[in-house]
N, C-alpha and C positions, 0 to 999 in steps of 0.2 A: 900351349894347350895342356901339357903335362903338369905344369904348376897349378892350373885350374883344377885338375883332377885331384892332385895332392891336397889342395886347400879344401875342396868339397868333401874329401874323405875324412878330414879331420874337423870340418866345420860343425858337424852335428854334436861335438863335444864342447862343453863350456870353455875349456882351455886345453892347450896342448903343451903341458908343462914338462914333457919327457925330453930331457936333453942328455945325450949319451955322456956318461961319466959324472953326472950330477944326481944326487939323491932327490927323490920327490915322494909325495904322499898321495895315496889313492884310497878312496873310501870303498867300503864293501858294496858290492853290486853296482859299481861304476867303472867307466873306462876313461883312459887317457891316451893321448897319441903323441907321436913324434912326426912332425911335418917333414923334416929333412929326409928321414929314412922311410917314410910312409908306412908306419905300423901303428897298431893300437894294442894296448894291453888292458885286459879286463880283470878286475878283482871279483871273481864269481861268488865266493862264499868262504866262510870259516867252517871247515869240516869238523874240527873239534878244538877245544881249548881246555887242556888239562893242567895248565900252568898253576902252580901253587899260589893261592890268593894271598895278597898282603895281609898281615896280621894273623896268619895261620901257620901252624907247625906242620911241615910236610917232610916225608922221607926223601922224596925226589922233587926237583923243581918243576917237573912236567914239561909239556910241549904243546904248542898250538900248530895246527895244520891248516893251510889255506890253499884254495883252488884258484888258479889263474888261467887265462888264455891269452896268447900272443897271436895276433892276426896280421899277416903280411901277404900281400898279393892274393887276397881272397882265400888263403889257406889258414885254417885255425890250428894252433898248436896248444892243446891243453896240457897243463903241468901242475905240480904240487910243490910247495915250499913249506919249510918248518922253521920254528923259532930256535931249534937246537940243531947242532951239527954233530951227529953221532953216526955210527955205521948204518943204522936203519933210517936216519933222517938227514935231509939236506937243507941247508939255508940258502944254497945257490944251485943253479943249473945252467946249461947252455941250450938255448932254443933258437932255431933258425939262424944260427951264427951270432946270437947275442947272449952274453953272460948276464943272468938276472939273479940278483941277490936280495933276500929279505933281510933288511937291517933291523927292523923292529915292528911289532904289532901292538897297537893300543886300542882301547884302554887295557891296562893290565888288570887281571881279575882282582876283585876285592871281596873278602870274606863276607858272607851273608847278604850280598847285593842281589836284589831281585829284578832290577830294571834290565830291559833289553839293551844290548850294547850296539853302538854304532862303531864298528871296527874300522880302523885306518891302518894301512900297511905303508911302511916307509921302504921303498925299493931303490935299487941302484942298477941301472942297465948300462952295459959297456960292450964294445966289440973286441 
């Protein structure tokens, strides 16, 4: 019966590619899950992206900030990750006993690009 619940909790997502210790990619405004540990992670939005565009001269390389939510046992844990690891920014955090690291955020900004971006975050989750 428990396995049925775990399967049904994850079945509303197209795939459950989250395997602890293995990097995976998640698109903006989408969720992925881990069937074994029965949690979902949602990439809610890119809060800002001030990374220096390619083909541009910048004083600082900039930083992007993303909002995510980990849901386990019907409890939601919202958190923020950044593309830089500095005193005021974190590329990783611990949420509900899981270490979550932002490995990269794509696409990288391009100078003079006007098109809306479909962001994808590469994450690594471990215990």
